[in-house]
C-alpha positions, -999 to +999 in steps of 0.1 A: +000+000+000+028+024+007+043+019-027+010+028-044+009+062-025+045+069-034+040+064-071+008+085-072+024+115-056+055+117-078+036+123-111+015+150-093+046+169-083+060+166-117+027+178-132+028+209-110+063+217-121+054+213-157+023+235-153+044+262-136+069+261-165+040+266-190+026+294-169+060+312-170+062+307-208+027+320-212+034+352-192+067+358-211+048+353-244+022+378-234+048+403-223+069+402-255+040+401-279+014+422-262+026+445-234+060+455-247+049+466-282+021+486-267+045+504-243+069+512-272+040+526-292+029+548-263+065+561-259+067+568-296+034+588-295+045+607-264+078+617-282+058+628-312+036+650-291+066+665-273+081+675-307+049+690-320+056+726-330+037+755-346+038+752-384+038+714-384+014+696-407-007+670-388-030+642-397-059+639-373-075+607-362-106+617-382-084+618-414-081+656-419-047+672-427-040+706-412-014+730-400-008+737-363-011+774-356-012+775-318-002+750-290-015+753-255-013+727-226-034+699-240-051+717-268-039+727-303-055+750-329-053+735-363-060+754-396-076+733-423-078+740-460-063+767-481-087+795-473-071+801-439-105+806-422-111+772-409-094+770-375-105+743-351-093+738-315-087+701-307-070+679-282-034+668-288-046+632-285-065+636-318-032+639-337-023+606-355+008+617-374+031+647-376+051+660-405+076+687-399+082+713-426+119+704-429+111+667-435+094+674-469+125+692-483+150+665-473 
């Protein structure tokens, strides 16, 4: 009877170790393929917002191109179109891409 108990407990311990290894592999997989790329994207967007300056051409999240004419704390004023009369205040978070004037000539 003692030998039966000893043999049934050994595979259970080995199974727990195996499950722990798979859990560590799953967490590492989630970190490298989900969390880390999202953090890199957030850092890239924060750097883009920090470099935003008056005169830059921006693409908004709604798909409009415009030129930044004023920057305040969390708000920018963007001028749309060629008539220079369409000026809309919007949040910095609404900017999807920035093109600096010097980038187009290079």
